[in-house]
C-alpha distance (Angstrom), angle and dihedral (degrees) to the residues before:
residue distance angle dihedral
M1 . . .
S2 3.75 . .
I3 3.79 122.1 .
K4 3.77 121.6 -145.0
F5 3.79 121.3 -148.2
Y6 3.82 99.5 -176.5
E7 3.81 94.3 136.6
E8 3.78 93.0 53.1
I9 3.75 93.8 47.2
I10 3.76 92.5 48.4
N11 3.77 92.3 49.7
N12 3.77 89.9 52.9
Y13 3.78 93.5 53.3
K14 3.87 87.8 47.5
K15 3.76 89.8 52.2
L16 3.86 90.3 48.1
Y17 3.78 90.1 53.5
E18 3.87 93.0 48.2
T19 3.83 94.8 44.8
K20 3.90 94.7 42.0
E21 3.78 87.1 -148.8
D22 3.82 113.0 179.9
Y23 3.72 92.5 -7.6
D24 3.80 115.0 174.7
T25 3.81 104.0 -176.0
K26 3.85 133.3 67.0
I27 3.79 120.4 -161.0
Y28 3.78 119.5 -165.0
A29 3.81 107.9 -158.6
G30 3.73 131.6 -173.2
E31 3.78 136.6 20.0
K32 3.81 128.5 -66.9
P33 2.90 130.2 -53.6
N34 3.87 91.4 17.9
I35 3.82 98.4 55.1
K36 3.85 116.2 145.2
E37 3.81 124.5 -162.0
F38 3.84 118.9 -136.6
H39 3.73 126.0 -164.2
V40 3.82 112.0 -150.6
H41 3.74 143.5 154.5
S42 3.82 118.8 -103.7
F43 3.89 94.2 -147.9
I44 3.82 88.6 60.3
L45 3.86 92.7 49.3
K46 3.84 91.4 48.4
T47 3.79 93.9 45.2
Q48 3.81 97.3 50.1
S49 3.77 101.9 32.0
E50 3.92 128.7 53.7
F51 3.76 85.9 -164.5
F52 3.85 94.2 62.6
K53 3.77 94.0 36.2
K54 3.78 88.5 59.8
A55 3.83 93.0 42.3
F56 3.77 92.6 52.8
V57 3.92 92.0 49.0
A58 3.76 93.2 47.0
K59 3.85 92.6 37.8
D60 3.73 86.3 -144.7
G61 3.79 111.9 167.4
I62 3.81 91.3 -5.1
E63 3.77 124.2 128.9
K64 3.79 131.1 173.8
K65 3.79 123.8 -137.8
D66 3.82 128.0 175.7
G67 3.78 90.9 -9.3
H68 3.83 93.6 -52.3
I69 3.82 130.4 109.9
I70 3.83 108.5 -121.6
L71 3.79 119.0 -145.5
N72 3.88 127.5 177.4
S73 3.82 121.2 -153.9
S74 3.85 127.1 -173.8
H75 3.70 91.0 -156.3
S76 3.75 118.6 106.6
P77 3.81 118.4 -95.2
K78 3.80 91.8 -116.5
V79 3.77 93.8 52.2
L80 3.84 91.4 47.8
E81 3.79 90.4 47.4
I82 3.85 90.3 56.5
L83 3.79 91.6 46.8
L84 3.81 93.0 50.1
N85 3.79 90.1 50.4
Y86 3.83 87.6 53.2
M87 3.85 93.2 48.5
Y88 3.77 94.5 45.7
Y89 3.74 103.6 43.4
G90 3.82 106.9 -4.4
S91 3.91 95.9 -115.8
I92 3.81 127.5 137.1
D93 3.85 121.6 156.4
F94 3.83 100.2 -149.0
T95 3.79 91.3 179.7
K96 3.88 89.1 69.7
L97 3.77 92.3 54.0
Q98 3.73 128.3 87.9
S99 3.88 119.1 -131.2
R100 3.80 91.9 -103.2
E101 3.85 91.6 50.1
I102 3.82 91.2 53.3
L103 3.85 91.3 47.0
D104 3.79 87.8 49.9
L105 3.78 87.9 60.1
L106 3.78 94.8 59.5
L107 3.76 105.1 77.6
P108 3.84 96.9 39.3
S109 3.83 87.4 48.7
D110 3.73 89.8 51.8
E111 3.72 94.4 45.1
F112 3.80 90.8 51.9
E113 3.83 88.6 48.8
L114 3.82 92.7 -123.5
Q115 3.71 93.0 154.7
P116 3.81 102.5 174.0
L117 3.89 86.9 53.4
V118 3.81 90.6 46.2
T119 3.77 90.6 53.6
H120 3.84 93.1 45.8
V121 3.78 95.5 48.7
Q122 3.86 89.4 52.6
E123 3.79 91.7 49.9
T124 3.74 93.5 47.0
L125 3.72 92.7 51.5
V126 3.86 92.6 47.1
I127 3.80 95.7 45.6
N128 3.82 103.1 35.8
H129 3.81 106.8 20.3
H130 3.84 104.7 45.8
D131 3.81 94.9 134.5
F132 3.80 90.5 54.2
I133 3.84 91.1 49.5
I134 3.77 90.0 52.3
K135 3.77 93.9 47.1
N136 3.81 93.3 49.9
I137 3.80 99.2 28.2
L138 3.85 100.6 131.9
E139 3.81 89.9 47.0
I140 3.80 90.4 53.2
V141 3.82 91.4 44.7
E142 3.82 90.6 55.0
L143 3.74 89.7 44.5
T144 3.84 95.1 53.4
Y145 3.84 98.6 35.9
Q146 3.83 112.7 129.7
K147 3.74 92.7 -2.1
K148 3.80 106.9 125.0
S149 3.81 95.3 -166.2
L150 3.80 89.9 55.5
N151 3.80 94.7 51.3
K152 3.79 94.8 115.3
L153 3.83 92.5 61.9
W154 3.85 92.4 39.1
S155 3.81 91.5 53.0
V156 3.75 94.3 48.3
C157 3.83 90.5 51.4
I158 3.82 93.9 46.9
Q159 3.82 89.3 48.8
E160 3.80 91.9 51.0
I161 3.76 90.3 50.3
C162 3.82 90.6 48.3
C163 3.73 89.7 54.4
N164 3.74 95.8 45.1
S165 3.84 115.1 28.6
N166 3.85 90.8 -174.2
L167 3.82 86.5 74.9
L168 3.77 86.5 66.4
F169 3.84 106.3 29.5
E170 3.77 98.9 39.6
S171 3.85 96.4 43.7
T172 3.77 117.7 114.8
K173 3.89 85.9 -135.8
F174 3.90 93.1 55.9
L175 3.79 94.7 98.6
S176 3.79 91.8 51.9
L177 3.77 95.7 46.8
N178 3.78 117.1 128.2
P179 3.79 104.3 -100.6
A180 3.90 90.5 -137.9
I181 3.82 87.2 62.5
L182 3.73 94.0 47.2
E183 3.80 88.2 50.0
I184 3.83 91.3 52.7
I185 3.82 90.7 51.9
L186 3.74 96.2 47.8
K187 3.80 92.2 49.2
R188 3.85 90.3 62.3
D189 3.76 120.1 102.8
D190 3.78 91.9 -150.5
F191 3.79 95.8 55.7
C192 3.78 95.0 124.5
I193 3.86 119.0 -144.9
M194 3.69 133.0 156.8
D195 3.80 91.8 -122.8
E196 3.81 134.6 2.1
I197 3.80 90.1 -126.2
I198 3.84 88.2 71.5
I199 3.77 88.6 65.2
W200 3.83 92.3 54.5
E201 3.85 90.6 47.7
N202 3.78 92.5 52.1
V203 3.80 94.0 43.2
L204 3.77 86.4 56.3
K205 3.78 90.4 45.7
W206 3.76 90.9 53.1
A207 3.80 92.5 47.4
Y208 3.89 92.7 49.6
G209 3.81 89.5 53.0
Q210 3.81 101.0 55.0
Q211 3.74 119.2 100.3
P212 2.94 118.8 -58.9
V213 3.76 93.3 38.2
I214 3.77 116.9 -131.2
Q215 3.78 120.4 -147.8
Q216 3.81 114.3 -116.5
D217 3.77 96.5 -128.3
I218 3.77 105.6 94.4
N219 3.74 91.4 -166.1
K220 3.86 88.6 67.1
W221 3.79 95.7 50.2
N222 3.80 120.7 118.0
K223 3.84 124.5 -149.4
N224 3.79 91.0 -90.0
D225 3.79 92.6 52.1
F226 3.89 90.2 55.8
T227 3.88 88.7 48.5
V228 3.83 93.1 49.8
M229 3.87 92.6 45.5
E230 3.80 93.3 47.6
R231 3.71 90.2 51.1
R232 3.90 94.4 48.9
L233 3.84 91.7 46.3
N234 3.75 97.1 45.5
R235 3.72 99.2 93.0
F236 3.82 92.9 44.7
I237 3.77 102.2 47.8
P238 3.90 93.5 80.8
L239 3.77 90.1 51.2
V240 3.84 96.1 56.0
R241 3.83 109.2 92.2
F242 3.71 96.1 -140.7
Y243 3.78 94.2 171.2
C244 3.83 88.0 64.5
I245 3.74 91.6 59.8
S246 3.81 120.8 95.4
S247 3.75 119.0 -108.9
E248 3.82 90.3 -116.4
D249 3.80 93.8 55.7
F250 3.73 91.2 43.6
L251 3.83 91.2 53.8
L252 3.79 95.3 43.5
K253 3.79 105.1 33.9
I254 3.86 108.6 21.7
Y255 3.85 106.6 29.4
P256 3.92 94.1 63.8
F257 3.80 84.3 64.0
K258 3.76 96.3 49.2
E259 3.76 91.0 123.3
L260 3.76 88.9 66.3
L261 3.85 92.6 54.5
P262 3.78 130.5 71.3
N263 3.82 110.5 -94.3
D264 3.83 94.4 -126.7
L265 3.77 89.6 55.2
V266 3.88 94.0 52.0
N267 3.80 89.0 46.0
N268 3.82 94.5 49.8
I269 3.93 93.7 46.8
L270 3.83 88.0 50.2
T271 3.83 89.9 51.3
H272 3.78 89.7 45.0
H273 3.79 92.8 57.1
M274 3.89 98.2 34.3
V275 3.77 97.2 46.1
P276 3.86 105.2 23.4
N277 3.80 94.1 172.4
N278 3.74 94.0 55.8
K279 3.85 106.3 99.0
L280 3.89 109.6 -134.9
N281 3.78 116.8 -140.8
I282 3.81 92.7 -131.3
N283 3.70 138.5 97.1
I284 3.71 108.5 -98.2
Q285 3.81 119.1 -167.6
P286 3.81 116.0 -127.9
P287 3.77 121.5 -118.3
R288 3.86 115.7 -81.6
L289 3.78 113.3 -89.3
C290 3.75 99.9 -117.7
T291 3.73 94.4 169.0
H292 3.76 98.0 77.8
S293 3.75 84.1 -145.8
T294 3.74 127.3 172.1
T295 3.87 92.8 -163.8
I296 3.88 106.3 41.7
K297 3.81 139.7 41.7
C298 3.88 129.7 -140.4
Q299 3.91 90.9 -95.5
H300 3.81 89.0 64.6
L301 3.83 88.4 57.1
N302 3.76 88.7 58.7
I303 3.88 90.7 53.4
F304 3.81 91.7 46.3
A305 3.86 91.1 50.7
N306 3.87 87.1 49.4
W307 3.78 90.3 52.9
I308 3.71 95.6 45.0
E309 3.80 89.6 56.0
K310 3.75 91.2 42.0
K311 3.73 95.9 -124.7
E312 3.79 116.0 176.1
I313 3.72 92.4 -142.5
L314 3.84 133.1 25.4
H315 3.70 95.5 -79.3
Y316 3.82 90.8 -178.9
N317 3.78 93.9 44.3
N318 3.80 107.1 -158.9
V319 3.82 97.1 -44.8
G320 3.72 140.0 22.5
Y321 3.82 141.8 78.1
I322 3.77 113.8 -14.2
P323 3.80 112.6 -166.0
Y324 3.81 94.2 -152.0
K325 3.80 136.2 69.0
F326 3.77 115.8 -142.4
N327 3.78 110.2 -149.1
L328 3.81 117.9 -168.0
L329 3.80 106.0 -126.1
Y330 3.77 102.3 165.9
R331 3.84 140.8 10.8
A332 3.83 116.4 -175.9
S333 3.78 96.6 -144.5
R334 3.83 91.2 47.6
D335 3.81 102.5 38.6
G336 3.84 101.7 28.3
N337 3.79 129.0 -79.4
T338 3.78 98.3 -110.8
S339 3.79 132.7 107.4
A340 3.80 90.0 -122.6
K341 3.77 89.6 61.0
F342 3.69 92.0 44.4
H343 3.87 92.0 56.1
E344 3.82 91.5 42.0
K345 3.81 90.3 58.3
C346 3.81 101.0 32.0
D347 3.78 111.6 30.4
N348 3.87 116.9 112.2
K349 3.79 93.5 6.2
G350 3.88 98.4 118.8
A351 3.76 123.4 -128.1
T352 3.80 117.2 12.7
I353 3.73 140.4 174.7
T354 3.82 123.1 -148.7
V355 3.73 125.3 -152.0
A356 3.78 126.5 -171.7
K357 3.82 129.5 -178.2
I358 3.84 115.0 -141.8
T359 3.86 113.2 -131.0
N360 3.79 118.3 -104.8
S361 3.81 93.0 10.9
E362 3.78 141.2 73.2
Q363 3.85 91.2 -121.9
I364 3.80 119.9 121.7
I365 3.84 124.5 -168.9
G366 3.77 131.9 -179.6
G367 3.79 146.7 127.3
Y368 3.72 147.2 -116.9
N369 3.78 122.5 -120.7
P370 3.79 109.6 -170.1
L371 3.84 94.3 -175.0
Q372 3.80 115.8 46.7
W373 3.78 142.5 -85.3
D374 3.88 121.2 -108.2
S375 3.80 138.3 150.0
S376 3.82 97.6 -112.7
G377 3.84 97.3 122.0
S378 3.76 90.4 -124.6
W379 3.81 139.8 128.1
K380 3.73 122.2 -124.9
S381 3.78 130.6 -156.2
T382 3.77 126.1 -143.3
T383 3.78 140.0 143.9
D384 3.84 92.7 -151.8
S385 3.74 99.5 66.7
F386 3.81 120.2 95.6
I387 3.74 143.3 177.4
F388 3.84 121.6 -142.0
S389 3.80 146.0 -174.1
F390 3.78 136.5 -158.7
T391 3.80 105.1 -165.5
N392 3.77 85.7 -162.1
R393 3.81 114.6 18.6
T394 3.83 90.8 -157.9
N395 3.79 88.6 59.8
L396 3.77 111.1 64.0
Q397 3.81 92.1 -170.6
S398 3.83 88.4 67.8
A399 3.84 90.2 69.4
K400 3.86 119.2 119.3
V401 3.74 126.8 177.1
G402 3.83 132.8 -167.2
Y403 3.78 123.6 -163.9
S404 3.87 126.5 -147.4
N405 3.78 112.9 -97.5
G406 3.88 87.7 -138.1
N407 3.75 98.6 -107.2
A408 3.71 120.3 147.7
Y409 3.88 93.5 -94.1
S410 3.87 106.0 59.6
I411 3.83 92.9 120.8
Y412 3.79 131.3 23.4
C413 3.82 117.7 -155.6
D414 3.75 112.4 -168.3
T415 3.74 136.7 108.2
Y416 3.79 93.4 -59.3
G417 3.70 125.8 96.3
P418 3.89 118.0 -100.3
A419 3.81 108.6 -28.9
F420 3.77 127.2 -169.5
G421 3.79 124.7 -174.6
Y422 3.77 138.5 -0.1
S423 3.74 89.3 -105.5
H424 3.87 88.3 56.2
E425 3.74 91.8 -113.0
L426 3.77 88.0 168.0
W427 3.87 123.0 -0.6
C428 3.76 136.2 161.5
Q429 3.84 111.7 -147.9
N430 3.80 126.1 -143.1
N431 3.80 89.7 -98.2
G432 3.84 95.2 57.2
I433 3.86 93.8 -103.5
W434 3.80 114.5 131.0
Y435 3.85 124.0 -150.0
S436 3.66 140.4 172.8
T437 3.96 129.3 -157.7
N438 3.74 133.0 -171.8
Y439 3.84 117.1 -139.3
P440 3.80 103.5 160.7
N441 3.75 96.2 -159.6
Y442 3.81 91.6 56.9
Q443 3.76 104.5 36.4
S444 3.79 121.2 138.4
Y445 3.81 94.2 -179.9
P446 3.81 135.2 35.2
K447 3.73 121.2 -104.8
I448 3.84 114.3 -91.7
D449 3.73 134.4 165.5
I450 3.85 96.1 -59.7
P451 3.80 116.4 124.3
V452 3.88 107.8 -108.8
N453 3.79 137.2 -149.7
V454 3.85 92.3 13.4
N455 3.71 138.4 90.2
I456 3.77 110.6 -99.4
S457 3.76 117.8 -143.4
V458 3.78 114.5 -152.6
D459 3.84 132.8 -169.0
D460 3.70 93.7 -143.9
Y461 3.82 141.0 -29.3
E462 3.85 131.4 -150.2
V463 3.76 133.1 -161.0
F464 3.77 121.0 -150.6
Q465 3.77 127.5 -161.5
V466 3.83 107.0 -131.7
I467 3.92 112.7 -145.1
R468 3.68 124.6 179.1
K469 3.80 111.3 -129.8
């Protein structure tokens, strides 16, 4: 049986750091006049840090004086003190550090290649300092940009921005944001905005605000102003999904800047709006997926919008302007697969659409409630609700929809999950199990491709608030 003496050994290294016995290295940290001298041991630095190991081998920036190795560090004395504590005896009390102090550890830890610490700092910020991240999100994005070892924090920040575009567009740091970072964000399908025109307006705002500043009244621009603006906007024009912008917004907010856009783009957009049934032989980007869904894609939103407006054909095709925002309210796997959690998240939120994925298949089923959910124990009548099925969610042609016949039992609001129809055409029970029955004399909806008279096991289900733009 082996005996481990970790604690004793760690305490010995801690004592070595505190006593400075036989130190061979001096580190001068900070900027004048607040420089602090640290006495340390080169073998500790080399053992714990690949950065120092390489530096000692290459002897880059290293000098000797009075028998001691001399190192200079631009990091603050407080930061270096914490990092030395980590390297000597692996101890940092994060509970005694403010959010800013923890963030200040990140780049030095990364520079010294202290990867376990780099990982832990990111996890600590993400888990325990979320409000700080949100408040300083663009600063952190700039800090972590193109640093592979800081990818966790970068990814969290980018996802937060994608979920809330105000963190980007309403930030005081927006105009100074690295254009390469803005480009990365605008390329994303999941960058969630109320309307694509918002992106155009803010790209213009960013371009106006670069140095030298360009006035916003285009009627007062000179030839050089047009040249400067065209150059600034060039990398962003392909990222704006112009075909997802309404004809009114295009005419009023984009067309006045037509001289900044490629001629063929302007002509194609005009054709798209004036002759909507004319299929353009171009690659049109789909609308951004603002649902952050794990079950559906942006193309499904086009179909849902079509059904909500009771269009006989796919009016929006696979792309284009969708007059609704789909806001994710509830995901069973995330929020808890109980009817209580469903009602907590979805009651009194107005119109919603529910989507469930059937286990061991690609089939998705669900329904649209144009009214609202509540726990009143009452039936509600409407001719605008519907249930639907995609027998294969990757094949849009497999979609089927059935509208309520308007009887008194279109929607049932009680302590169950989502419930459609007196004949239980699609119900989610309190235990999270779905089922569908078929009693012809009591039906509220026509029969579609939903399994009947069986319990339906689903991997997950989501509920989206439907808001007209």
